[in-house]
C-alpha positions in Angstrom: 20.9 -37.7 -36.8 23.5 -39.8 -38.6 24.9 -38.5 -41.9 23.3 -40.0 -45.0 25.1 -42.8 -46.8 26.7 -41.9 -50.1 24.4 -44.2 -52.1 21.3 -42.5 -50.4 22.7 -39.0 -51.2 23.0 -40.0 -54.9 19.2 -40.6 -55.1 18.6 -36.8 -54.6 18.4 -34.9 -57.8 17.3 -31.5 -59.0 17.0 -27.9 -57.7 13.7 -27.2 -56.1 12.3 -23.8 -55.1 9.4 -22.9 -52.8 7.2 -20.6 -54.9 5.5 -18.5 -52.3 2.1 -17.2 -53.0 -0.2 -15.0 -50.9 -3.9 -14.7 -51.8 -3.2 -16.8 -55.0 -0.6 -14.2 -56.2 3.0 -15.3 -56.6 5.5 -13.3 -54.6 8.5 -11.8 -56.5 10.9 -14.0 -54.5 9.5 -17.1 -56.4 10.8 -15.8 -59.7 14.1 -14.6 -58.2 14.7 -18.1 -56.8 13.9 -19.7 -60.1 16.4 -17.4 -61.8 19.2 -18.6 -59.4 18.0 -22.2 -59.5 18.5 -22.2 -63.3 22.2 -21.2 -62.9 22.8 -23.9 -60.2 20.9 -26.5 -62.2 23.1 -25.8 -65.3 26.2 -26.5 -63.2 24.7 -29.8 -62.0 23.2 -30.8 -65.4 19.7 -31.1 -63.8 16.3 -29.4 -63.8 14.5 -26.7 -61.9 11.3 -27.6 -60.1 9.0 -25.0 -58.5 6.7 -26.1 -55.6 3.6 -24.1 -55.0 1.3 -24.7 -52.0 -2.2 -23.3 -51.5 -5.8 -23.6 -52.4 -7.2 -23.0 -55.9 -3.7 -22.3 -57.2 -3.5 -24.5 -60.3 -3.3 -21.4 -62.6 0.0 -20.4 -60.9 1.9 -23.1 -62.8 1.8 -21.0 -66.0 3.8 -18.0 -64.8 6.3 -20.2 -63.1 6.9 -22.0 -66.4 7.3 -18.7 -68.2 10.0 -17.6 -65.7 11.9 -20.8 -66.3 10.7 -23.7 -64.2 11.1 -27.1 -65.9 8.5 -28.6 -63.7 5.9 -27.4 -61.2 4.6 -29.5 -58.3 1.2 -28.2 -57.2 -0.1 -29.1 -53.7 -3.7 -27.8 -53.8 -5.8 -28.3 -50.7 -8.2 -26.3 -48.6 -5.9 -26.8 -45.6 -3.4 -24.6 -47.3 -5.7 -21.6 -48.1 -4.0 -19.4 -45.5 -0.4 -19.9 -44.3 -0.1 -22.0 -41.2 3.1 -23.5 -40.1 2.0 -27.2 -39.6 0.1 -27.9 -42.8 2.6 -26.0 -44.9 5.5 -27.9 -43.2 3.8 -31.2 -43.7 3.1 -30.4 -47.4 6.7 -29.2 -48.3 8.4 -32.0 -46.2 6.2 -34.5 -48.0 7.2 -33.2 -51.4 10.9 -33.5 -50.4 10.5 -37.0 -49.1 8.6 -38.1 -52.2 10.6 -36.3 -55.0 14.1 -36.1 -53.3 15.6 -32.8 -54.4 19.3 -32.3 -54.1 18.8 -28.6 -53.3 15.7 -26.9 -51.8 15.6 -23.0 -51.8 13.1 -21.0 -49.8 12.7 -17.2 -49.7 13.8 -15.5 -46.5 10.4 -13.8 -46.2 8.3 -13.7 -43.1 6.7 -17.0 -44.3 10.0 -18.6 -45.5 11.8 -17.8 -42.3 9.2 -19.7 -40.4 8.7 -22.5 -42.9 12.3 -23.2 -43.8 13.6 -24.3 -40.4 10.5 -26.4 -39.7 10.9 -28.3 -42.9 14.6 -28.8 -42.6 14.1 -30.3 -39.1 11.2 -32.4 -40.4 13.3 -34.0 -43.1 16.5 -34.2 -41.1 18.9 -31.8 -42.9 20.6 -28.5 -42.3 19.5 -25.0 -43.3 21.6 -22.0 -44.0 19.6 -18.8 -43.4 19.6 -15.4 -45.1 22.0 -16.3 -47.9 23.3 -13.6 -50.2 25.2 -15.9 -52.6 24.8 -19.5 -53.8 27.3 -21.4 -55.9 28.3 -24.9 -56.9 31.8 -25.8 -55.9 34.2 -28.0 -53.9 34.0 -28.6 -50.2 36.2 -28.0 -48.3 37.0 -24.9 -50.3 40.7 -25.6 -50.0 42.0 -29.2 -50.0 42.9 -30.6 -46.5 45.4 -33.4 -46.3 43.8 -36.7 -45.4 40.3 -35.3 -46.0 38.2 -36.0 -49.1 37.3 -33.0 -51.1 33.7 -33.3 -52.3 32.7 -31.8 -55.6 29.5 -30.1 -56.9 28.3 -29.1 -53.5 26.0 -26.1 -52.8 28.2 -23.4 -51.3 25.9 -21.1 -49.3 27.3 -17.6 -48.4 25.8 -15.3 -45.8 26.9 -12.5 -43.5 27.8 -13.6 -40.0 28.6 -11.9 -36.7 26.5 -8.9 -37.4 27.8 -8.6 -40.9 31.4 -8.2 -39.9 32.4 -11.4 -41.7 31.2 -13.5 -44.5 30.7 -17.3 -44.0 30.5 -19.9 -46.7 28.6 -23.0 -45.5 28.0 -26.4 -47.0 25.9 -29.4 -46.1 27.9 -32.2 -47.7 26.6 -35.2 -45.8 22.8 -34.7 -45.8 20.2 -34.0 -48.4 18.5 -31.8 -49.5 20.9 -28.9 -49.2 18.6 -26.2 -47.9 18.9 -22.4 -47.9 16.7 -19.4 -47.4 17.6 -16.5 -49.7 17.0 -12.8 -49.0 14.5 -11.1 -51.4 16.1 -8.8 -53.9 19.5 -10.6 -53.9 19.0 -12.9 -56.9 18.1 -11.9 -60.4 14.9 -13.0 -62.1 15.1 -14.4 -65.7 13.2 -12.6 -68.4 9.9 -14.4 -68.8 9.2 -16.3 -72.0 5.5 -15.8 -72.9 3.7 -19.0 -73.6 6.4 -21.3 -72.2 5.1 -24.5 -70.7 6.4 -27.2 -68.4 5.5 -30.5 -66.7 2.8 -29.9 -64.0 2.5 -32.5 -61.2 -0.4 -32.6 -58.8 0.6 -33.9 -55.5 -1.4 -34.2 -52.2 0.0 -36.0 -49.2 -3.3 -35.7 -47.3 -4.0 -33.4 -44.4 -5.3 -34.3 -40.9 -5.6 -31.7 -38.1 -3.5 -32.4 -35.1 -2.4 -30.6 -31.9 0.2 -28.6 -34.0 -2.5 -26.8 -35.9 -3.4 -23.3 -34.9 -6.7 -21.5 -35.4 -6.7 -18.3 -37.3 -9.1 -15.8 -35.6 -8.6 -12.9 -37.9 -6.3 -11.6 -40.7 -5.4 -8.0 -40.6 -3.6 -6.6 -43.6 -1.5 -3.6 -43.3 -2.4 -0.8 -45.7 0.5 1.4 -46.9 0.5 4.4 -49.2 4.2 4.2 -49.8 6.0 2.5 -52.7 7.9 -0.7 -51.8 11.5 0.4 -51.9 12.4 -3.0 -53.5 10.5 -2.0 -56.6 11.8 1.5 -56.9 14.1 2.4 -59.8 15.6 5.4 -58.0 16.2 5.6 -54.2 17.2 8.6 -52.3 18.5 7.1 -49.0 19.3 9.0 -45.9 21.4 8.1 -42.8 22.0 9.6 -39.4 24.1 12.3 -41.0 20.8 13.9 -42.3 20.5 15.2 -38.8 16.8 15.1 -38.0 13.5 13.7 -39.2 12.5 17.2 -40.3 15.7 17.4 -42.5 14.5 14.5 -44.6 12.4 17.1 -46.3 15.3 18.0 -48.5 15.7 14.3 -49.5 12.0 14.1 -50.3 12.3 17.2 -52.5 15.2 15.5 -54.4 13.2 12.3 -54.7 10.2 14.2 -56.0 12.3 16.1 -58.6 14.0 13.0 -60.0 11.0 10.6 -59.7 12.6 8.6 -56.9 11.6 7.1 -53.5 13.0 7.9 -50.1 14.7 5.1 -48.1 17.0 5.1 -45.1 19.6 3.3 -43.0 19.0 1.3 -39.8 20.3 4.2 -37.7 17.4 6.3 -39.0 14.8 3.6 -38.1 16.4 3.1 -34.7 16.1 6.8 -34.0 12.4 6.7 -34.9 12.7 9.0 -37.9 11.4 6.6 -40.5 9.4 3.3 -40.5 11.1 -0.1 -40.8 9.7 -0.8 -44.2 12.0 2.0 -45.7 15.2 0.5 -44.2 17.9 -0.7 -46.6 20.5 -3.1 -45.3 21.2 -6.5 -43.8 18.4 -6.2 -41.3 16.2 -4.3 -43.7 15.6 -4.8 -47.4 17.9 -5.6 -50.2 17.4 -3.3 -53.1 18.7 -3.1 -56.8 17.6 0.3 -58.1 19.0 1.9 -61.2 20.3 4.8 -59.1 21.0 4.9 -55.4 21.7 8.1 -53.5 23.5 7.5 -50.2 23.2 10.8 -48.3 24.6 11.1 -44.9 25.3 7.4 -44.7 28.7 6.3 -43.5 28.6 2.9 -45.3 28.8 0.2 -42.7 29.0 -3.3 -44.2 25.5 -4.0 -42.9 24.1 -1.2 -45.0 26.2 -1.9 -48.0 25.1 -5.5 -48.1 21.6 -4.2 -48.9 22.4 -1.8 -51.8 25.8 -2.7 -53.4 24.1 -4.2 -56.4 22.5 -0.9 -57.5 23.5 0.1 -61.0 24.8 3.5 -60.0 25.7 4.7 -56.5 26.0 8.3 -55.7 27.3 9.2 -52.2 27.1 12.6 -50.4 29.0 12.8 -47.1 31.0 15.4 -45.2 33.5 12.7 -44.1 35.9 12.1 -47.0 37.0 8.8 -45.3 33.5 7.4 -45.0 33.4 3.7 -46.2 30.4 4.5 -48.5 32.9 6.1 -51.0 34.5 2.7 -51.5 31.4 1.4 -53.2 30.2 4.6 -54.7 30.5 5.3 -58.5 30.4 9.1 -57.8 31.1 10.8 -54.5 30.7 14.3 -53.2 32.4 15.4 -50.1 30.6 18.3 -48.4 27.6 19.6 -46.5 24.5 17.7 -47.7 22.3 20.7 -46.5 23.9 22.8 -49.3 24.6 20.1 -51.9 21.2 18.3 -52.0 19.0 21.4 -52.4 21.4 22.7 -55.1 21.2 19.4 -56.9 17.4 19.4 -56.6 17.2 22.8 -58.2 19.5 21.8 -61.1 17.3 18.8 -61.8 14.2 20.9 -61.7 15.7 23.4 -64.1 16.8 20.6 -66.5 13.3 19.1 -66.5 11.7 22.5 -67.0 14.0 23.2 -70.0 13.3 19.9 -71.8 
């Protein structure tokens, strides 16, 4: 597709976010995206619009306003009751074509990773996936002789080549500039109770075609574990823990301190722990108050998922392990001796309160 003309690009205004909902309940990523969108919108002197798709969802505009949306576009139709690629793609692409956002942000969830690429193809623009940072700046980043440097572009940063390098990508010649953003990476704003915003009802019309699928059944996984993205304290173990049985000492520490056990990819690959406990580039991004990295070497892929923790405590027998480069406190030694001793000290401190 040919690049858009400059006068066409100038028609696109505003920062839009896809406010994902499931079973008429907004996902946390919706509020995280609004928080980041407000920062971007301030740099562009524009507004934030949240787009919510579903059936019977008009009440969802209120919490989106309280978290900072200046406007909410509601597409409410029975065709959108359950997530299906084609009707959701048609709905969001229609919103983009009608309202012309300069930036469109989508969460890199299971739904967003399916929806984002389909919508970007439908509206004829690019998409940067799994972003960990978004900024407004100049492109190219450094002036190139003979090449115009464009200002106020969305600079989308993401890990590349397995996390071994960081790429900053722009979409200067097409609109909207689209990105999917990993959950847990961006900060929510504090909600303002009672805040209101403009609410726009929009419906492009839906007609079944050969791209529609038929949902036979919906099976929801039931888990008795805490979502590690919500945990305030994480006790995370890596291959250095030694065995699945040895995770018992991490579980004891987590129990004593009121934390939740998580793990590295190596642990999941070894079959010691389930995927939903994995922290890292191919797992979940977490922001706990305290993060224990026990027997974790600190590969960049893991660090990308936990480096925003308020306090990082590393325990590793290898004094040269990269995890110590990001840790606030580090202990070099045998975790089999250190962790039980730490657990006992915590238990005693609690008992003596």
